[in-house]
Structures are given as C-alpha cells and as structure tokens.
N, C-alpha and C positions, 0 to 999 in steps of 0.2 A: 603285387610290386612288380613285374614283368621277369620273372626270374622262374616261372613254373619249367621252364626247357631243361632245367639243369636236372630235373628230376630224371629226365631221359638220358644223362650222363653219367649217372649213377651207378658203382658197378654193378649192385642188385636191380634186378627186373622189376618195373611198377607197371600193377595193372590199375587199371578201373573200373570197378563194378557199374553196370550198366544203368541202375539207380542214381549212381553220383553225375553218369555222364549226361542224365536227363535234366538233372537240376542244374548243371553248369550250362545247360543251353539255351535255358529261361535267364541267364546273365546277360548283358549287355553286349552287343556286339565286339567291344571291343574289349572286354574283358580276357586276359592273356591265357587264364583256365581254360575259359568257351574256348578260345582261339585255336591253343593248343591240343583241347581233344576234336575240333572237327579236322584240325591239319590232319588228325591218326596219329599224333606224336606217340602215344600212350593204346597197349591193347584194350580195348574195351571188352570185361568178362560179363557174362550173364548171370542172373543170380544164383547164388547158391542157395540151396535147404534154408529155412529160416524157423529153427526150433523156439515150439510155443515159449520156454526160460527166454530165448532172446526177445521175442515179441512182446512180451509182457512188462518190457521196461517200455515202452510207448516212443523209442526215439523216432527222429526223420526217418526218410526211406533211406536217403544217404548213407547215415552212419549206420543204422541195421544191415544194409548190404555190406557196407565194408566188415562189419564184424561176423555177420555170416559164413563171410568168406575166409574171416583167418580162424573161425570154428573149424570150419570144411576143412583148410590146410593149416595145421598147426605149425610148422615151422616159418610160415611167413610173417612180419609185423605190418599191425594195423597203424595208421595214419590216421590220427584222431585227434584235433583240438577241444570239439564240443566234450565240457565239463561231466556232463551225464553218460555220454559214450564210452568217456575213460573210464570211468566207475563201473560202467556194465563191463568193459573190457579185464578189470582189475579181478571183477564179480567172476569171468571165467577163467581166469590167467592165461588170461592172452598179451601176446609179447605186444607191445606199441612203441609209438613214438609220436611227436609229436612235431608242430611246424620248427623249433628252436633244436630240435635234433636233427630234422634234415638238413637245417640252414651250416648246422654244426657239421654234418658232414660234409656238404658243399664245400664246405672250406677248407675241408681235410684230406678232399679231392682235389684241390685246383679248380672247384670250378667257379670260384666266385674269387673276388680279391679282398674282402670284408665281410666276414658274418656280422660284426658290428655295423656296417653300413645298411646292408639290410635288414635287420635290424630296426635300426634307427627310421627306415623309411616305415617298415611293418607298424610300429608304434604311433606312426604320423598318420597311419589310416584305421585307427583304433583297433590294434591287435594288443588285447590285453593279456599281460603278464608281470608278473612283479621286477622291478627293477634288480632285488636282489637274488633272483633267479636266475635273471640275467646275465648280472655282472657273474657270478659263481661259475657258470656255464662256460662262457667266454675265457675267464682266464685258466681255468680249470683243464679245459679242451685245446683252443687252440692260439691262448694266449692275449688274447686281446684285452682291450681297457671298456668298461662300458662306464659310461656319464652319462647322466641324464640329461637329455637337450630341452 
C-alpha cells in the first residue's frame, strides 16, 4: 500500500531475512516492498539455523526464515500474517505481531495520519481480517472508528 517505509522509522529496528528479500525480489518492479529492499532501507540478515521441529511445519521459505531468526533471537518479535506461520510461532511461544499491530504502532508513533485509512486500502487489496477485530483494535489503541466500506 506504499506504506512500507514507515517500518524503517519505527523505534524498534527491523531486519529482513535473506529468504524474505529473495521472495520480494520476485515481485513486480513497482512493488513498494521490493523497492524498499532494493534501496537498502532494511538490513538483510543471513539465514539462521532451522531446527527440524520448525522445518516439520513445511512453511514457505520466508516464513521459515522469520521464525528461525525469532527462535535464535528470543527478544525479537516476528512479523507474520500467514495463519499457519502464526500457529507455528504460538507453538514455539514466540512473540509475534501482524500487519494490524504494525499499522497501529505506526499511528501511535505519528508515522501515519490514520490507521483506518491504511487498513481500508489494505482491505481493498484483499487483506483478510475480520471487521470486528479491526474495529476493536482501532478503538482500543488509537481511538479511530472502523466502518465497513
């Protein structure tokens, strides 16, 4: 949605596993995430050791790399939206956040004007999250109103 650059301005450092960078390199040249990676906006990190218990989940390369890094660095928070990857993270008791939480953080740090507007745009691009979850999160954290469009 053209908002990827705010990740680099959050107080916490964001790193991207090599496997995620490789996946993004296959996106269209106009893709904001691909452009952010290619511009050097984020530090690309090498693959962490992938325990057999993680590999048994048979996730995509990017999700596996994110989870392997989180396993190796327990104080880091994994950013995951894939349902199976989130279940895997829970099984390992790994801290994680999804896109909704990242957007709320960006709003709380004044990096975006409206969390709801970013979420409307995401939902228009097939971002799947229940309206009730969005409505409650926005009301509870940033005081914004969510109305299904």
